[in-house]
C-alpha positions in Angstrom: 4.3 7.1 -14.0 4.5 4.3 -11.5 4.6 0.9 -12.6 4.2 -2.3 -10.7 6.6 -5.3 -11.1 6.3 -8.7 -9.8 9.3 -10.3 -7.7 10.4 -13.7 -8.5 10.2 -15.7 -5.3 6.4 -16.1 -4.7 5.0 -14.9 -1.3 1.1 -14.6 -1.2 -1.1 -13.7 1.8 -4.7 -13.6 3.0 -5.7 -10.7 5.0 -9.3 -11.0 7.0 -10.5 -8.5 9.3 -11.5 -10.1 12.4 -14.9 -8.2 12.8 -16.9 -11.3 12.1 -16.2 -15.0 10.9 -15.5 -16.1 7.2 -18.4 -16.5 4.8 -18.4 -17.9 1.5 -17.1 -14.5 -0.1 -14.0 -14.4 2.1 -13.4 -18.0 1.6 -13.5 -17.7 -2.0 -10.5 -15.1 -1.8 -8.7 -17.3 0.8 -8.7 -20.4 -1.6 -7.7 -18.4 -4.6 -4.9 -16.9 -2.9 -3.5 -20.3 -1.3 -4.0 -22.0 -4.7 -2.3 -19.3 -6.4 0.7 -19.5 -3.8 0.8 -23.2 -3.6 0.8 -23.9 -7.3 3.7 -21.5 -7.6 5.6 -23.6 -5.0 5.6 -20.6 -2.6 4.5 -19.4 0.7 1.1 -18.5 1.9 0.9 -16.0 5.1 -1.6 -14.9 7.0 -2.4 -11.1 8.3 -5.0 -10.2 10.7 -6.1 -6.6 10.3 -7.3 -5.9 13.6 -6.0 -2.3 13.9 -9.4 -0.8 14.7 -10.1 -3.0 17.9 -13.6 -1.7 18.5 -14.5 -3.6 15.4 -13.0 -6.8 16.3 -14.9 -8.8 19.0 -12.9 -10.7 21.3 -12.0 -14.3 20.2 -13.0 -13.7 16.5 -9.4 -13.9 15.1 -9.2 -17.4 16.5 -12.3 -18.4 15.0 -11.0 -17.3 11.5 -8.1 -19.3 12.2 -10.1 -22.4 13.0 -12.4 -21.8 9.9 -9.1 -22.0 7.8 -7.8 -25.1 9.5 -11.0 -26.9 9.0 -10.7 -26.3 5.2 -7.2 -27.5 4.9 -5.9 -24.0 4.1 -2.7 -24.1 6.3 -0.3 -21.1 6.6 3.4 -20.6 6.9 4.8 -18.8 9.7 2.9 -17.1 12.5 0.1 -14.8 11.6 0.8 -10.9 11.4 -1.3 -9.2 13.7 -1.6 -5.4 12.8 -2.2 -4.5 16.5 1.2 -5.8 17.4 3.2 -3.3 14.8 1.6 -0.1 15.6 5.4 1.1 16.0 6.4 0.3 12.4 3.4 2.2 11.1 4.3 5.4 13.3 7.8 5.1 12.0 6.4 5.3 8.4 4.4 8.2 9.4 7.4 9.7 10.7 9.3 9.0 7.5 6.4 10.7 5.4 6.4 13.5 7.9 10.2 14.2 7.5 9.9 14.4 3.8 7.1 17.1 4.2 4.7 14.9 2.4 1.8 15.1 5.0 -0.8 17.8 6.2 -3.7 17.8 8.7 -7.4 17.6 7.2 -10.0 18.9 9.3 -12.8 17.9 7.2 -16.0 16.2 8.6 -17.5 13.1 7.1 -20.3 15.5 6.0 -18.0 17.8 4.5 -16.1 15.1 2.7 -19.4 13.6 1.2 -20.3 17.1 0.0 -16.9 18.4 -1.6 -15.7 15.0 -2.8 -15.3 14.3 -6.6 -16.9 11.0 -7.9 -14.2 8.8 -9.2 -13.8 5.2 -10.7 -13.2 3.7 -7.1 -15.4 5.9 -5.1 -15.1 9.5 -4.0 -12.0 11.4 -4.4 -10.7 13.8 -2.0 -10.8 17.5 -3.3 -7.9 18.8 -1.5 -9.9 21.2 0.6 -7.2 21.3 3.4 -4.3 20.9 1.3 -3.0 24.4 1.6 -4.6 25.3 4.9 -2.6 25.1 8.2 -4.7 22.8 10.5 -3.7 22.1 14.1 -5.7 19.1 14.4 -7.3 16.6 12.3 -6.5 13.4 10.2 -3.1 13.2 8.3 -3.1 13.0 4.3 -0.2 12.1 2.2 0.3 14.6 -1.1 0.2 12.3 -4.0 1.3 14.9 -6.5 0.5 14.5 -10.3 0.8 12.0 -13.0 -0.6 8.7 -13.1 -0.2 5.3 -11.3 -0.5 2.1 -13.4 -0.9 -1.6 -12.1 -0.8 -4.4 -14.5 -3.2 -6.6 -12.9 -3.1 -10.4 -13.2 -6.9 -10.8 -13.9 -8.0 -7.3 -14.6 -5.5 -6.3 -16.9 -3.6 -2.8 -17.0 -5.3 -0.5 -14.8 -4.3 3.3 -14.6 -5.6 6.1 -12.6 -4.8 9.9 -12.6 -3.4 10.8 -9.3 -4.9 14.0 -8.7 -8.5 13.4 -10.4 -9.0 9.7 -9.8 -7.0 9.0 -6.4 -6.7 12.0 -4.4 -4.5 12.8 -1.5 -4.8 9.5 0.7 -5.5 9.4 4.5 -2.8 7.8 6.4 -4.0 8.6 9.8 -7.5 9.1 11.2 -8.6 12.2 13.3 -8.6 9.7 16.1 -5.0 9.3 16.0 -5.5 5.6 14.6 -3.1 4.7 11.7 -5.2 4.3 8.5 -5.9 1.1 6.8 -3.9 2.2 3.6 -0.8 2.9 5.3 -0.7 -0.3 7.6 -1.4 -2.6 4.6 1.3 -0.6 2.6 3.8 -1.2 5.3 2.5 -5.0 6.0 3.2 -6.0 2.2 6.9 -5.1 2.7 7.4 -6.5 6.3 6.0 -9.8 5.1 7.9 -9.7 1.8 4.9 -10.4 -0.2 5.3 -10.7 -3.9 1.7 -10.9 -5.1 -1.7 -9.8 -3.5 -4.8 -11.7 -4.4 -8.1 -10.1 -3.2 -11.5 -9.1 -4.4 -11.9 -6.6 -7.2 -13.7 -4.1 -4.7 -10.4 -3.4 -3.4 -8.6 -2.4 -6.5 -9.1 1.3 -5.6 -7.3 0.6 -2.5 -4.4 -0.7 -4.7 -3.6 2.6 -6.1 -3.8 4.3 -2.8 -1.3 1.9 -1.2 0.8 2.1 -4.3 1.1 6.0 -3.8 2.2 5.3 0.0 4.7 2.6 -1.0 6.1 5.0 -3.4 6.5 7.8 -1.2 8.1 5.4 1.4 10.6 3.7 -1.2 9.1 0.3 -0.7 9.0 -2.4 -3.2 5.4 -3.1 -4.6 3.9 -6.6 -5.0 2.1 -7.7 -7.9 -1.8 -7.8 -7.9 -4.5 -10.1 -9.0 -8.2 -8.8 -8.2 -10.8 -11.4 -8.2 -14.5 -10.9 -9.1 -16.7 -10.5 -6.0 -19.1 -12.9 -5.3 -22.6 -11.7 -5.0 -26.0 -13.8 -3.8 -29.1 -14.3 -6.0 -30.3 -11.0 -5.3 -27.0 -9.4 -6.7 -25.8 -8.3 -3.3 -22.1 -8.9 -2.4 -21.5 -11.6 0.2 -20.1 -9.6 3.2 -20.3 -9.2 7.1 -22.3 -6.0 6.5 -25.0 -8.0 4.4 -25.2 -10.6 7.2 -23.7 -13.5 4.8 -23.8 -16.8 6.9 -20.4 -17.8 8.1 -18.7 -20.9 6.8 -19.1 -23.9 8.9 -16.4 -26.6 9.5 -19.0 -29.6 8.7 -19.6 -28.1 5.3 -16.0 -27.6 4.6 -15.6 -30.1 1.7 -18.7 -28.8 -0.3 -17.6 -25.0 0.3 -14.3 -25.9 -1.2 -15.8 -27.6 -4.2 -18.2 -24.5 -4.7 -15.1 -22.3 -4.4 -13.3 -24.3 -7.1 -16.3 -24.1 -9.2 -16.7 -20.5 -8.7 -13.1 -19.9 -9.9 -14.1 -21.9 -13.1 -11.5 -24.8 -12.4 -14.1 -27.3 -13.3 -13.8 -29.7 -10.4 -15.2 -33.1 -10.7 -18.4 -33.7 -9.2 -17.2 -36.9 -7.1 -14.5 -34.5 -5.5 -16.9 -32.8 -3.6 -17.5 -35.9 -1.2 -13.7 -36.0 -0.4 -12.0 -34.6 2.7 -10.9 -31.0 2.6 -7.4 -32.0 2.3 -7.8 -34.0 -0.7 -9.9 -31.3 -2.3 -7.2 -28.9 -1.6 -4.6 -31.0 -3.2 -6.6 -31.5 -6.2 -7.0 -27.6 -6.3 -3.3 -27.2 -6.1 -2.6 -29.6 -8.7 -5.0 -28.5 -11.2 -4.9 -24.8 -10.5 -5.1 -22.6 -13.7 -5.0 -19.0 -13.0 -6.1 -18.3 -16.6 -9.5 -19.7 -16.2 -10.7 -17.4 -13.1 -13.3 -14.9 -14.4 -12.3 -11.5 -15.2 -15.7 -9.9 -14.5 -16.3 -7.6 -11.6 -18.6 -10.0 -10.0 -19.6 -13.7 -10.0 -23.3 -12.9 -10.7 -25.6 -15.0 -8.6 -22.9 -17.7 -7.8 -24.4 -20.1 -5.5 -26.7 -18.7 -2.9 -25.5 -19.8 0.6 -28.8 -21.3 1.8 -28.9 -23.4 -1.3 -25.3 -24.5 -0.9 -26.1 -25.4 2.7 -29.3 -27.4 1.8 -27.4 -29.3 -1.1 -24.5 -30.2 1.1 -26.6 -31.4 4.0 -28.3 -33.4 1.7 -25.4 -35.2 -0.2 -24.6 -38.6 0.1 
């Protein structure tokens, strides 16, 4: 069994993918991770998940940085761009290869959809290519048997059976691009992250990344998974669902909304303060125990309603 333990000196992070600007859902994660780090007297770092350059429009990373600055969320140290650390990921792959933990998987997406088993976090690879020699294809990590457990700060103790509920993890795509899960596992170690704060929709990724960290002998961080923010229709706020970007001119109302959604009970008059004062209040009054434990913050504040209300505020 694999157990995850927190480390003493706090280092948190926020890791957006620059495929589009920040929306209220991603800002909620940024705010929670920032407040958790600052309230602990620790560092808050940025990582830009731009490995898949085809998905990342030119200038989008800079736009995200400016959005964070407008909301008074200031990071420590230079952001880590994944695209600048491919050599580190290749070295990790070589380490796994030398330990004979990798094999080629030639399954197409259609084949994976057909053969994969349903798991608590999504489809689970059935091991179709595990015992077959394949000259080409994606690289997968053999996860073995047993279980992996994470003591999540908000979701409680979470365990998964490696074979039945996680499956062999893809660490390199068929096109040669390093897989997201491996890059993230390496990044947490490289930046010295002690706790990851992110959406509960990424809980499944935690188990895959933990398998990779274990295979590489890397120290794992702790985890806190937030409920995801959904709109009035129950849809997750996301770039795929065309969630509206957060605009700098509405930074104060956005921050106040995030504090309310995180159940921090910000006073109504705080909404009119400059972003820096709202963030300072949030750090001083942060209570991680109040954060909702549910999978979703149902309804939340529909973005259009937030926009209308904030623009009419005195």
